[in-house]
N, C-alpha and C positions, 0 to 999 in steps of 0.2 A: 728359322723360327725357334729352334731349340735354344740358341744363344739368347734370343730376345726373351724367351720364357725364363731361362735361368737368371738373366739380369733382373727381370721384374720380381723374381723371388729372392733377390740379393744373394744368389749363389754364385759369387764372383769367381771362385776357383773353377767351377764348371764352365763358366764363360771362357776363361783363359784356356782350360784344358781342351775344350771342344773347338777352339778357333781354327785348329789345323784342318778341320773338316771342310772349311770354306774354300771356295775358289773365288777369290776377290776379283780376279780379272773378268769373271763372267757377270759381275753385278753392275747395276747402274751406279754412277758416281756418287749420287746422294746416299744410296743405301750402303755403299762401300765406306763412305766417311762415317755414317752413323754406327756401323759395326766396329770400325776402328776406334771410335770414341768410346764405345761400350767396353772394348778390351782395355783401352788405356785407363778408363775410370775404374774398372775392376782391379787392375794392377795397383792403382792408387789406394783403393780400399784394402788391398792385401799388403800395402806398404812396400811394394816393389817399385820404388820411385824411379830408378834409373831406366828400367824398361818402359815404364809409363811415359817418361819424359821424351824418349826417342819418338814414340808415336805422336805425342802431343805437338812436338816441334815440327813434325812433318805436316800435321793438320793445320798448324798456324801458317804454313807456307802455301798449302794447296787447297784448303777447304773453303766453303762458302762462308759468308760473314757470320751467320748464326752459329755454325759449327766452330768457327774460330773463337767466338765469344765464349762458347762453352768449354773449348779447349783451354782458353786463358783462365777460366774459372777453376779448372782442375789443376792448372799450373800453380795458381794462387793457393789451392788446397795443399799442394806439395810444399810450397814455401811456408805455409802455416804449420804444417806437421814438423817441419825442420826448424821452427822457431825463427824464421826469417820474416818477422812480422811487418817490417817496413816495406819490404818487397811485395808481400801479400797485399798490404794496403794499397800500394801503388797500382797493382794489377786490378784489384777490385774496383778502385775508383775509376779506372779507365773504362771498365765495363759499364758502370753506373752512369758515367757522364756521356756515354754515347746515346744521343737522343733518339736515334733510329733503331736502337738495339732491342733484342727480344725482351719482353717484359718479365717473363718468368726467370730468365737467366739473370736479369738485373735484380729481381727480388731475392734470388738465391745469394747473389753477391752482397746485397744489403744485409742479409742475415749473417753471413760469414763475417763481414766487416763489423757488424754489431757485436759479435762475440769477441772479436779482437779488441775492440774498444772497451768492452766489459772487463776483460782480463787485464787491460791496460789501466783500469781504474776510472775510465771516463764513462760513467753510467748514463749520463744525460744523452750523450751521442749514441750510445748503444740503444737506449729506449727509442730515440727518434728514428733510427735506421730500422729497428725491428718493427715498429709501428708502420712505417712506410711499406715494408715488405708484406705485412699483414693486409694493409689496404689494397695492395696490388692483387694478392690472392683472393680477397673478397670480391674485388671488381671483376676478376676473371672467373669467379666461382669455382676455384680449384680447391676442393675440400681437403685433400691431403696437405696441401700447402697451408691452408687456413689452420688446420689442426696443429701442425708443427710450429707455426708461428705463435699460436695461442700458448703453447707449452713454454716456448722460449721467452715470450713477452711476460708471461706470468712469473717465470723465474727471475727475470730482471726486476719486476715490481716487488717481488719478495725480498730481493737483495736491497731494494730501496726502502724496505720497511713499510711498504704499502700492502699489508697482508690481505685486506678485503678485496682489493683489485686483483691481487695474485690468485686468490681463491675463485673469484668470478671468472677469470680467464681459464684457469685449470678446469673448472666445472664445465665451461662451454666446450673445451677440448675433449673432456671425458665423454660428453654426450655425442660429440661428432665422430670420435675415433671408431666406435663400433659400426657406424654406418659405412665406413671405408675399410673395415676389417683390419685396422691397424692396432693389433694387440700389443706389439712391442712399445709403441708410443703411448698407448693407454696405460701400460705398466709403469712408464716413466712418470705419468701424472699421479698415479696412485702412490708411487714411491715418494714423490715430492710431498704429497699430503702427509704420508706416514712420518717422514723426517720432521716436518714442521710440527706435527702433533706431539711427537716424542720430545722435541726441544721445548715445547710449551709446557 
């Protein structure tokens, strides 16, 4: 429970540091895979990619299909960090094209792929993917996902010089973020607005 709490608080160092307290052999397989995934993703967030990859490769061989998809998403994240964008695109596309795949993992994959296309200069593809991810979160009523996508989509519209649309999306995100106590994300919205107002 301590590891799960630390992970929910984005305290990734504590997740990794406290992992030795676990007796993985005493856990049910599903819980064991979940905790290994939390350790691997924490290592990715700390940019300890080699250690993370060892765990992710094991999960890709042994885990259930949903955990494999999430492990693949984190492998794509590593490739993205390392600027191996084509490999990241390939992995993300595999997740998205799996018709029976977990909808949330597919939405996260669309968001990451959208950002890759954006930095690659393909704003139209980025907008389409980001909107699709937002639609998924709305359909599932996942408020944190909705808020995050509103921020990202607003940024893309701003880059496309559609300022009114960008402000509309950021405004919706700023109203939603306090209801999920996402102060960090709300600060991103306010920062975006501040930058825009200074530039104008």
